[in-house]
C-alpha positions, 0 to 999 in steps of 0.5 A: 501499500501507497503511503499518504503524502506527509501533512503539514502539523496542524496548526492550533490557533495563537489567540486561543485562551489560557484560561475557562471557567471552571464550569467547564469541568462540567462537560467531563464525564468523571464529573458528569457521573458525579454530579448524578451520583450526588443528585441520585442520593439527594432523591434517595435521602427525599425518598426515605425521610418521606417514608417516615412521614404516613401516608393514607388512603381510603381503602375498601367500598362505600354503598348502601350494603357496606352502609347497612352492615356497618350500620346492623354490625359493629360501627369501627369494624367499618372504618378500621376497613375504610381507613386500615390504609392509612400507613405510618411507620413514625411508629416503627421502633426507629427504623425509618430514621436509621434509614435517612441517616443511611442515605445521609450516609450516600449522599456524604460520600458522594459529595466527596467523591464528586469534590475527589472528581473536579479537584483531579479533573483542574488539577488536569486542565491546570496541568495541560496550560501549564505544559500547553504555555511552556512549549508555546514559549519554548515553540518562539526562541526556538522560532527565532533562534532558526531564523538567526540561524538562516541568516547566519547561513545566508551570510556565510554562504555569501562570504563562501562565495566571495571566499572569505571563507572556507566550505567547512564552515558554510557546512555548521552555518546549515548543521545548526539551521536544519537542527533549529529548523527540527526544533521548531518542528517537533515545537510545532508537534507538541504544542497540537498535542499539548492542544490534544490534550487539554481538549481530553482534560476540558472534555471535549469542545466548547462553546 
């Protein structure tokens, strides 16, 4: 198979901001997952707390037969049948309150996990920003060095053609030029990779 022709290293925009709102971290899947765990834990606390209070249901049936039976028999038994759906777990020996405490503990655990996730995400973003900023500054220095090496190589070529220096001096300047150009290319690739690392740390693109 024939290899494709080499392509230029993707060049991110020079004006990309190196500071982002912390809210951007919510794009990350791990942060969203930690948020969902907190929401689920909150819901379980609410459910457990609501279960501590009575729920009222009127069951059975109303009609002439029920009323007649109630009148002929024990009215209290009819009332008991109608109101037997009342659930009062407040008198369950504290089991409901214990369940609330269990869910509150799970909520606290989810909160601690969320905090750890956000801090880890923040550290990744900060590391990516620092590395990218450092590589950008290095690229500027290498570009300046390559420009100077190019001027030196051109000057050496002119002096060689004038007979002022030997060809060995020209070769030295050419080697220096190639070395600095290679450094610029490597730095450009590192800058591109640094942007990829930053995008990944931020959880993808953003508006």
